[in-house]
Every structure is written in C-alpha cells, then in structure tokens.
PAVONU-18136 format. One line per 2 residues: their letters; for each residue x, z, y of C-alpha. Coordinates in Angstrom, 3 decimals. Layout:
N
A) X:Z:Y; ...
! end
This chain:
394
MV) 0.000:0.000:0.000; 1.147:-0.767:3.538
RV) 2.721:2.133:5.447; 1.583:2.770:8.988
RS) 4.374:2.399:11.496; 5.027:5.109:14.039
GD) 4.715:4.379:17.757; 1.780:3.902:20.074
PE) -1.163:6.128:18.941; -3.743:3.461:19.710
MA) -1.833:0.902:17.640; -1.563:3.433:14.806
RE) -5.333:3.925:14.951; -5.915:0.150:14.810
LN) -3.592:-0.126:11.807; -5.323:2.759:10.052
RA) -8.715:1.221:10.771; -7.568:-2.124:9.324
LI) -6.161:-0.422:6.216; -9.391:1.516:5.645
LH) -11.477:-1.648:5.993; -9.096:-3.408:3.614
LL) -9.785:-0.756:0.976; -13.518:-0.980:1.571
RI) -13.327:-4.731:1.031; -11.427:-4.313:-2.239
YD) -13.615:-1.544:-3.662; -17.368:-1.835:-3.835
MI) -17.704:1.908:-3.194; -15.105:4.558:-2.381
PR) -15.240:8.170:-1.051; -13.413:9.453:2.024
AE) -11.039:11.625:0.003; -9.918:8.666:-2.118
IA) -9.262:6.603:1.023; -7.131:9.423:2.436
RR) -5.222:9.745:-0.842; -4.532:6.036:-1.260
LS) -3.382:5.570:2.333; -1.558:8.914:2.637
LS) -3.661:9.740:5.701; -5.144:13.067:6.702
KV) -8.822:13.670:5.946; -9.372:14.258:9.668
TV) -7.955:10.830:10.549; -10.034:9.101:7.866
SA) -13.231:10.932:8.869; -12.791:10.029:12.549
II) -12.392:6.317:11.767; -15.204:6.319:9.200
NE) -17.534:7.969:11.697; -16.711:5.211:14.197
LL) -17.421:2.518:11.582; -20.669:4.237:10.588
GK) -21.712:4.297:14.233; -21.054:0.576:14.597
GI) -22.993:-0.205:11.433; -19.963:-1.713:9.672
VV) -19.885:0.972:6.972; -22.777:2.740:5.244
EV) -23.075:5.798:2.989; -24.509:4.750:-0.379
GE) -25.105:7.963:-2.297; -23.035:10.377:-4.353
GA) -20.217:9.671:-6.759; -18.902:11.631:-9.720
PV) -17.153:14.927:-8.836; -13.352:14.884:-8.977
EK) -13.273:18.243:-10.748; -15.735:19.670:-13.240
GG) -18.346:21.636:-11.345; -17.052:20.336:-7.995
RK) -19.019:18.724:-5.193; -20.097:15.143:-5.590
PI) -18.388:12.955:-2.956; -20.385:10.728:-0.607
ML) -19.580:7.107:-1.425; -18.905:4.545:1.289
SL) -19.424:0.794:1.291; -19.395:-2.102:3.714
NT) -22.818:-2.550:5.288; -24.185:-5.896:4.117
TN) -27.331:-5.801:6.264; -26.140:-5.115:9.809
SF) -23.347:-7.603:10.639; -22.826:-11.216:9.618
VV) -20.525:-14.162:10.341; -21.094:-17.908:10.325
GV) -18.774:-20.410:8.655; -18.806:-24.098:9.621
DL) -17.194:-26.952:7.699; -17.083:-29.899:10.093
GT) -16.472:-33.101:8.167; -16.751:-36.692:9.325
TN) -19.512:-37.354:6.774; -21.273:-33.996:6.538
AV) -21.363:-30.725:8.452; -22.087:-27.502:6.595
AA) -22.896:-24.099:8.049; -23.309:-20.901:6.039
IG) -23.959:-17.300:6.951; -22.084:-14.521:5.153
DL) -22.281:-10.740:5.045; -19.334:-8.336:5.425
KG) -18.460:-8.700:1.740; -18.292:-12.473:2.062
NV) -21.504:-13.113:0.141; -23.212:-16.336:1.247
ID) -26.725:-15.507:2.469; -27.903:-18.991:3.391
KI) -26.529:-22.484:3.966; -27.453:-25.797:5.598
RI) -25.799:-29.190:5.049; -26.530:-32.156:7.334
PT) -24.997:-35.602:7.943; -22.471:-35.523:10.784
NR) -23.492:-37.646:13.750; -21.775:-41.028:13.514
NH) -21.112:-40.890:17.245; -18.010:-38.680:17.290
NV) -18.138:-37.984:21.004; -16.982:-34.368:21.425
EI) -20.047:-33.246:23.409; -22.425:-34.774:20.857
IV) -20.678:-33.084:17.921; -20.541:-29.691:19.700
EQ) -24.259:-29.996:20.430; -24.903:-30.804:16.765
IT) -22.897:-27.757:15.619; -24.797:-25.534:18.070
QL) -28.136:-26.792:16.793; -26.980:-26.435:13.180
ID) -26.122:-22.764:13.766; -29.467:-22.156:15.492
DL) -31.289:-23.762:12.567; -29.304:-21.644:10.106
LT) -30.215:-18.394:11.875; -33.859:-19.435:11.922
KS) -33.819:-20.390:8.236; -32.075:-17.163:7.181
NI) -34.302:-15.013:9.421; -31.245:-13.125:10.697
DG) -31.181:-11.757:14.247; -28.554:-13.572:16.313
KK) -27.462:-10.220:17.766; -26.045:-9.347:14.335
IA) -23.600:-12.286:14.337; -20.022:-11.059:14.835
GI) -18.452:-14.514:15.125; -18.067:-18.100:13.964
GM) -15.260:-19.689:11.962; -14.705:-23.449:11.790
AV) -12.824:-25.678:9.362; -11.782:-28.972:10.992
AG) -9.645:-31.838:9.700; -6.498:-32.642:11.650
QV) -3.649:-30.836:13.361; -5.091:-27.568:14.640
EK) -3.456:-24.706:16.528; -5.558:-21.764:15.401
DM) -4.366:-19.291:18.060; -5.708:-21.600:20.770
GL) -8.613:-23.105:18.847; -7.064:-26.454:19.728
II) -7.379:-29.689:17.786; -4.154:-31.471:18.738
FS) -5.168:-34.597:16.847; -7.967:-35.345:14.389
PH) -7.552:-38.923:13.121; -10.972:-39.046:11.440
FN) -12.773:-38.040:14.673; -10.140:-39.730:16.882
WH) -9.900:-36.544:18.960; -6.877:-35.553:21.000
NV) -6.347:-32.097:22.540; -9.880:-30.771:22.034
YI) -10.353:-27.016:22.519; -13.084:-26.938:19.895
AK) -13.312:-23.137:19.540; -13.779:-22.633:23.274
LV) -16.426:-25.364:23.479; -18.464:-23.922:20.604
EE) -18.038:-20.363:21.905; -19.312:-21.395:25.342
RT) -22.379:-23.082:23.824; -23.290:-20.399:21.276
GY) -22.083:-17.206:22.971; -20.305:-16.104:19.781
KT) -16.566:-15.551:19.416; -15.283:-18.648:17.629
IA) -12.154:-19.354:15.561; -11.051:-22.790:14.354
DN) -8.304:-23.904:12.002; -7.202:-26.833:9.869
CT) -9.663:-27.393:7.020; -7.047:-27.171:4.263
RV) -5.715:-23.821:5.493; -9.297:-22.587:5.687
MT) -9.966:-23.817:2.137; -6.895:-21.903:1.020
IG) -8.343:-18.692:2.479; -11.489:-19.448:0.489
EV) -9.427:-19.672:-2.699; -7.664:-16.384:-1.902
WY) -10.983:-14.591:-1.329; -13.171:-16.142:-3.990
GE) -11.296:-18.480:-6.303; -8.080:-19.270:-8.127
GK) -5.974:-17.677:-5.372; -7.162:-14.111:-5.966
DV) -4.258:-11.703:-6.506; -1.687:-14.519:-6.103
SN) 1.108:-13.793:-3.622; 2.597:-17.299:-3.411
LL) 0.708:-20.544:-3.925; 0.306:-24.136:-2.822
FI) -3.204:-25.483:-2.222; -3.676:-29.257:-2.269
NV) -6.796:-30.770:-0.750; -7.472:-34.169:-2.318
GH) -10.317:-35.791:-0.423; -10.458:-38.866:1.775
GI) -6.815:-38.039:2.533; -4.470:-35.426:1.081
GS) -3.752:-32.131:2.834; -1.913:-28.989:1.819
AL) -1.404:-25.359:2.747; 0.883:-22.575:1.588
VI) 0.457:-18.874:0.911; 3.786:-17.049:1.132
DN) 3.966:-13.313:0.411; 0.152:-13.000:0.729
KI) 0.065:-14.755:4.121; -1.213:-18.187:5.029
FK) 1.751:-20.198:6.315; 0.535:-21.103:9.798
HH) 2.614:-24.245:10.279; 1.418:-27.672:9.205
SE) 2.098:-28.646:5.596; 1.860:-32.387:4.964
FG) 2.078:-32.844:1.199; 0.127:-36.087:1.498
HI) 2.973:-37.646:3.464; 5.921:-37.070:1.138
FI) 7.611:-40.331:0.115; 6.437:-41.118:-3.416
TK) 6.211:-44.911:-3.894; 7.907:-48.154:-2.960
KK) 4.560:-49.950:-2.704; 4.287:-51.657:0.681
IR) 1.076:-49.964:1.739; 1.021:-48.600:5.263
CA) -0.290:-45.063:5.668; -2.515:-43.888:8.539
CG) 0.498:-41.884:9.750; 2.323:-45.171:10.399
KY) 4.830:-44.882:7.546; 5.090:-46.523:4.137
GC) 5.293:-44.928:0.698; 3.234:-41.778:1.373
LE) 1.472:-40.017:-1.491; -1.804:-40.422:0.398
VV) -1.745:-44.238:0.125; -1.723:-44.152:-3.691
AS) -3.538:-40.924:-4.676; -6.214:-40.034:-2.100
GE) -9.933:-40.783:-2.216; -9.320:-43.620:0.213
AI) -6.625:-45.045:-2.086; -8.901:-44.841:-5.131
ER) -11.665:-46.672:-3.259; -9.311:-49.321:-1.877
EA) -7.990:-50.050:-5.386; -11.475:-50.149:-6.903
NQ) -12.939:-52.460:-4.263; -10.061:-54.884:-4.748
LF) -10.384:-54.781:-8.537; -14.116:-54.724:-9.317
PR) -16.624:-57.446:-8.405; -19.212:-56.305:-5.848
SE) -21.857:-57.696:-3.537; -21.009:-58.503:0.078
NE) -22.264:-55.234:1.597; -21.469:-52.969:-1.350
WI) -18.680:-50.370:-1.177; -17.518:-48.721:-4.387
TA) -16.916:-45.012:-3.777; -14.489:-42.704:-5.577
KM) -17.506:-41.023:-7.179; -18.702:-44.359:-8.535
VA) -15.229:-45.038:-9.949; -15.324:-41.669:-11.731
ER) -18.750:-42.489:-13.184; -17.436:-45.810:-14.490
AN) -14.410:-44.051:-16.026; -16.571:-41.427:-17.718
NG) -18.737:-44.235:-19.126; -15.695:-45.777:-20.803
DK) -14.460:-48.272:-18.184; -10.728:-48.489:-18.892
AA) -9.864:-50.034:-15.520; -11.639:-47.222:-13.652
KK) -9.916:-44.622:-15.807; -6.566:-46.254:-15.052
IY) -7.190:-45.904:-11.288; -7.666:-42.145:-11.638
NE) -4.778:-41.930:-14.089; -2.443:-43.554:-11.555
AG) -3.625:-41.250:-8.756; -3.105:-38.228:-11.003
RY) 0.365:-39.367:-11.999; 1.448:-39.638:-8.378
IG) 0.005:-36.208:-7.531; 1.697:-34.688:-10.591
RG) 5.010:-36.233:-9.574; 4.559:-34.888:-6.058
IS) 3.748:-31.335:-7.104; 6.729:-31.310:-9.457
II) 8.928:-31.892:-6.383; 7.253:-28.957:-4.612
AN) 7.433:-26.790:-7.747; 11.142:-27.416:-8.211
TL) 11.691:-26.631:-4.526; 9.457:-23.590:-3.926
NS) 8.777:-22.191:-7.412; 5.444:-20.692:-6.327
EK) 3.206:-18.803:-8.755; 0.327:-21.248:-8.707
II) -0.718:-24.677:-7.473; -4.438:-25.219:-6.862
IG) -5.930:-28.691:-6.535; -9.176:-28.782:-4.550
GG) -11.176:-31.170:-2.395; -13.861:-33.668:-3.294
IS) -11.715:-35.815:-5.593; -10.687:-32.798:-7.700
SV) -14.344:-32.338:-8.709; -13.908:-35.078:-11.337
GD) -12.086:-32.489:-13.466; -9.892:-33.617:-16.357
LL) -10.124:-37.253:-15.311; -7.654:-36.340:-12.548
LK) -6.149:-33.085:-13.836; -4.892:-34.380:-17.198
PV) -2.555:-37.053:-15.742; -1.505:-34.551:-13.042
LK) -0.428:-32.021:-15.680; 1.252:-34.664:-17.850
EF) 3.444:-35.855:-14.966; 4.022:-32.299:-13.710
NK) 5.272:-31.139:-17.119; 7.437:-34.242:-17.452
NT) 9.238:-33.761:-14.120; 9.347:-29.991:-13.555
ME) 12.316:-27.928:-14.728; 12.024:-25.633:-17.731
GI) 11.812:-22.040:-16.579; 9.789:-23.066:-13.542
KD) 6.879:-24.890:-15.155; 6.623:-22.188:-17.838
KM) 5.887:-19.538:-15.190; 3.722:-21.659:-12.897
SV) 0.087:-22.593:-13.391; -1.652:-25.678:-12.041
RS) -5.418:-25.319:-11.709; -8.411:-27.132:-10.267
SS) -10.434:-25.238:-7.681; -13.511:-23.494:-9.054
LG) -15.317:-23.453:-5.668; -16.286:-27.117:-5.510
MD) -17.622:-28.540:-2.250; -18.159:-25.073:-0.726
TA) -14.470:-24.173:-0.553; -14.145:-24.897:3.184
VR) -17.358:-23.244:4.374; -16.685:-20.143:2.267
GA) -13.136:-20.124:3.569; -14.514:-20.281:7.117
IA) -16.604:-17.182:6.416; -13.586:-15.383:4.956
MT) -11.333:-16.406:7.867; -13.845:-15.044:10.384
LD) -14.137:-11.753:8.518; -10.348:-11.489:8.225
DI) -9.810:-12.066:11.943; -12.806:-10.412:13.604
IF) -13.784:-7.578:11.255; -10.796:-6.699:9.076
DH) -7.794:-7.431:11.337; -6.113:-8.964:8.282
DL) -2.836:-9.714:10.086; -2.301:-6.003:10.782
VN) -2.567:-5.140:7.094; -0.183:-7.908:6.049
! end
C-alpha cells in the first residue's frame, strides 16, 4: 500500500482521502477500523475523512459486519454510494457516438448510441454531444445535479491536461479545445483524452488489464492505435504502434509515410484489399464485417485477408514484446471482435518471432469488453480523475 508522504497537512489529507477511496473502490464493503489498519492511519484521521465523505454522499453505511473478536461489537460497514453521484462517459467516433452513465463503482446504468453527424463542424458535433447527454439523463431518469463530470474518448492526438485535440484526422480537426467546449455547453466538468488510452483504462478497470502492472493495449479499428500501462500508470505520451515500419509494400499511409502497419492490418486495409479482390456492384462497399462473415462461411480468399492482417500484427507485437517485455498485450477495437479469425494468425506470428523466455511469460489476449471498451473507459477515467484522485494514489 502507498505510504503517505510528510509535508503540507492539506496535501496529506488529500492523499489520505484518495487512499481511503481507493480501498472503498477495491472492496465492496469495509469497516473504518480495517481502513485504518490497512493504511496505517489513526482511527481519528479515518473517521474525520469518512464523515466528510458521508456528508457529501460519496460513501454510505450499509449495515453491520462480523465482529473482529468473539463477543465484540459488530463494525459498521462502509461502501461507495451508488445512488447519489454519477458520471457520464462519451465515446465520440466518426460513425457513432455513444454516451453512458455510470455510478461510483463504475456500473453502467444506462446507455445511448446514435450515428455521428456527417457534418463534422466542431459546433455541430458539440451540440450533438450536448443533446446526447441530455437525452441520456432523461432516459435514465437521473437528476442532472447528481452528475459529477463527463469523460470523453476521442480519436487523434489529444493533450488530456488541456482537453485539447491537437489533430484528429478522421474529423479533420486541428487545435480544438473539446473539453472546454463541452463543459461550457453542459455545465459539467469535462475531461477528454485519446480514445485508445481511454480504452486502456477500461481494460484496467473492467477487463483483461485488471491486476496487470505493465501492458500494451492495441486498438485495431479503422486505423491502429496503442497505449501503454507502465507500473500501474497510463503512459501519457502518444504511442503509435500502427505506424511502425512493417512492410515494403508501396502503400502510402494517412500519416504520409510508406510501410506502416496500419496500411496492411487495419480495418481500412482489410476493406481496401477486399474491395479490390471481390466483385461488387457500382455503389457497394464491402466492409471488414462482411469480409469476416465471408471467411466464417468458408471463403478462403476472405480468410486469407484476415490471416495476412493477423500476421502483420503478430510480427509487430513481437517487436514490442522483445523490446518492452510487458506482462500482457491486449488486442481490442472493432476488428478484434472477429475473435480467432484474427487472433490465431496473430499468435502464430508472435510465437514465431518472440524470444524464448519472453513469450513464455507474456500473454496475448483479445479484449472481453467488445464495442463498449471506450465508453466504459470514459466512465472509469472520469471517476479516477474527479472522484478518486487516482494520480495521487499512484
């Protein structure tokens, strides 16, 4: 457990508060005395902070637990209050926008998914997000006064501390202070970060990243993104796994370079290959999902497209594995939902190219969260930043 540093009393109180909330998040119910014991804090200090949290409605007393000693008093159990404060997570994609409301334990209470407006003008999209959140609150019948904040997952280069989208190629946005714009429209404190980093937080809270100190998350969707967890912390700098040099094919990437992993293994690459290979009507576009359906129905050419994409991804993650030797690599995003069709060639190439002693201790897994990884990650990010002061604990 983290030790509280000496120094400014107010800072010490904030650290203690964050540590107590961290315990309450880990344990469904816990008494005051156990909190004091685990954190090596005085009962007076714990009681003062708990009383503050009770007053704010963040914590609630939930009955009596078993006595520590035979014949002793039954302790009052504490838990996070799941009925008084909530956060909203938003996954802003170019095709769809999803908003979900979560309680203090990260449980999803309600969710709405809508098509993203094809007009990507910033003001139009911000208006759509605002309306989406209003509709969500109405649908969930939750009082807006109980919303502690909003978290957003957005594709592109994002500076989280400023809520700034430096560049989003899919929206063609440059230097958009998206968090400030949404906060001004909704009145709620708003946080925004790169969608892949947000998805990684989702994995750490809910999925394959639980209890993993060091991992690489790969988001295989229209493009390919990545994020790192190092010593239990999200690495805040941009990680561009999709743009490692992997092939000599003369296909130009959206980044302007040639040979990137993204041009041979992303959803866009799968669709480009399929639409060149398969006959189609003039206005028809074969999607990656349609390619997967063909492959699962026995189409050898469709299966080969996914096999090639998987081989390139497997070769790429073997480079990362040999370099970083992380505990786990998680493959998520829309394309990963095809399961073994992609994962089997990934693992075959990974095992072929990764050193003995590294691959034996490292696991490669598909995400178990499906299409909700980003919106659930947005909920978790908001709770981490606004309620739990996660950075103080770590």
